[in-house]
ZAMAR-835498 format. One record per residue (C-alpha): residue in one letter; x, y, z. Coordinates in steps of 0.02 Angstrom, whole numbers, plus 50000, padded with zeros to 5 digits. Layout:
<atoms>
+---+-------+-------+-------+
! r !    xx !    yy !    zz !
+---+-------+-------+-------+
! a !     X !     Y !     Z !
...
+---+-------+-------+-------+
</atoms>
This chain:
<atoms>
+---+-------+-------+-------+
! r !    xx !    yy !    zz !
+---+-------+-------+-------+
! x ! 54126 ! 53960 ! 55277 !
! x ! 54076 ! 53891 ! 55446 !
! x ! 54214 ! 53995 ! 55529 !
! x ! 54143 ! 54153 ! 55450 !
! x ! 53973 ! 54108 ! 55519 !
! x ! 54045 ! 54082 ! 55693 !
! x ! 54143 ! 54244 ! 55680 !
! x ! 53985 ! 54337 ! 55630 !
! x ! 53891 ! 54268 ! 55780 !
! x ! 54035 ! 54313 ! 55895 !
! x ! 54041 ! 54488 ! 55821 !
! x ! 53854 ! 54509 ! 55849 !
! x ! 53870 ! 54449 ! 56029 !
! x ! 54015 ! 54569 ! 56061 !
! x ! 53917 ! 54713 ! 55984 !
! x ! 53763 ! 54676 ! 56090 !
! x ! 53865 ! 54658 ! 56249 !
! x ! 53965 ! 54816 ! 56214 !
! x ! 53805 ! 54916 ! 56197 !
! x ! 53741 ! 54849 ! 56363 !
! x ! 53907 ! 54887 ! 56448 !
! x ! 53933 ! 55055 ! 56365 !
! x ! 54100 ! 54998 ! 56296 !
! x ! 54178 ! 55007 ! 56124 !
! x ! 54161 ! 54835 ! 56042 !
! x ! 54348 ! 54827 ! 56005 !
! x ! 54389 ! 54870 ! 56185 !
! x ! 54270 ! 54735 ! 56247 !
! x ! 54342 ! 54604 ! 56129 !
! x ! 54518 ! 54650 ! 56181 !
! x ! 54470 ! 54635 ! 56365 !
! x ! 54391 ! 54464 ! 56335 !
! x ! 54539 ! 54401 ! 56234 !
! x ! 54662 ! 54462 ! 56366 !
! x ! 54560 ! 54394 ! 56511 !
! x ! 54544 ! 54572 ! 56580 !
! x ! 54386 ! 54560 ! 56682 !
! x ! 54427 ! 54718 ! 56779 !
! x ! 54412 ! 54822 ! 56622 !
! x ! 54239 ! 54751 ! 56593 !
! x ! 54185 ! 54765 ! 56775 !
! x ! 54230 ! 54949 ! 56785 !
! x ! 54092 ! 54983 ! 56658 !
! x ! 53958 ! 54905 ! 56769 !
! x ! 53868 ! 54986 ! 56913 !
! x ! 53966 ! 54948 ! 57072 !
! x ! 53830 ! 54834 ! 57142 !
! x ! 53819 ! 54738 ! 56978 !
! x ! 54009 ! 54721 ! 56967 !
! x ! 54013 ! 54650 ! 57144 !
! x ! 53875 ! 54525 ! 57104 !
! x ! 53966 ! 54469 ! 56947 !
! x ! 54132 ! 54454 ! 57038 !
! x ! 54052 ! 54353 ! 57178 !
! x ! 53965 ! 54241 ! 57051 !
! x ! 54121 ! 54211 ! 56947 !
! x ! 54227 ! 54174 ! 57100 !
! x ! 54108 ! 54033 ! 57146 !
! x ! 54153 ! 53902 ! 57015 !
! x ! 54012 ! 53785 ! 57068 !
! x ! 53880 ! 53921 ! 57046 !
! x ! 53954 ! 53977 ! 56880 !
! x ! 53962 ! 53799 ! 56813 !
! x ! 53785 ! 53763 ! 56870 !
! x ! 53720 ! 53922 ! 56790 !
! x ! 53810 ! 53892 ! 56626 !
! x ! 53748 ! 53712 ! 56623 !
! x ! 53566 ! 53762 ! 56642 !
! x ! 53447 ! 53732 ! 56497 !
! x ! 53416 ! 53920 ! 56480 !
! x ! 53602 ! 53961 ! 56471 !
! x ! 53634 ! 53820 ! 56347 !
! x ! 53492 ! 53884 ! 56239 !
! x ! 53564 ! 54060 ! 56239 !
! x ! 53739 ! 53996 ! 56200 !
! x ! 53673 ! 53890 ! 56056 !
! x ! 53578 ! 54037 ! 55985 !
! x ! 53733 ! 54147 ! 55994 !
! x ! 53865 ! 54024 ! 55937 !
! x ! 53771 ! 53881 ! 55856 !
! x ! 53769 ! 53698 ! 55899 !
! x ! 53948 ! 53630 ! 55894 !
! x ! 53910 ! 53445 ! 55915 !
+---+-------+-------+-------+
</atoms>
């Protein structure tokens, strides 16, 4: 039952992100599962894609951002607390 709950949250997150990116949810999920960032980036405005690429290429910045209280709160609300 807990897996279904996690799957539902993941599905909701994929649906929300796909709307923002203008992508089909299945296409987005496939890109995420196949680690195909280029397919996701091509749906962003060029300046946003560059910012995201620059950010993701800086592991320290990405780790710091994902470790922030705000990011942790968002992740917990999307995927639940997995302690």
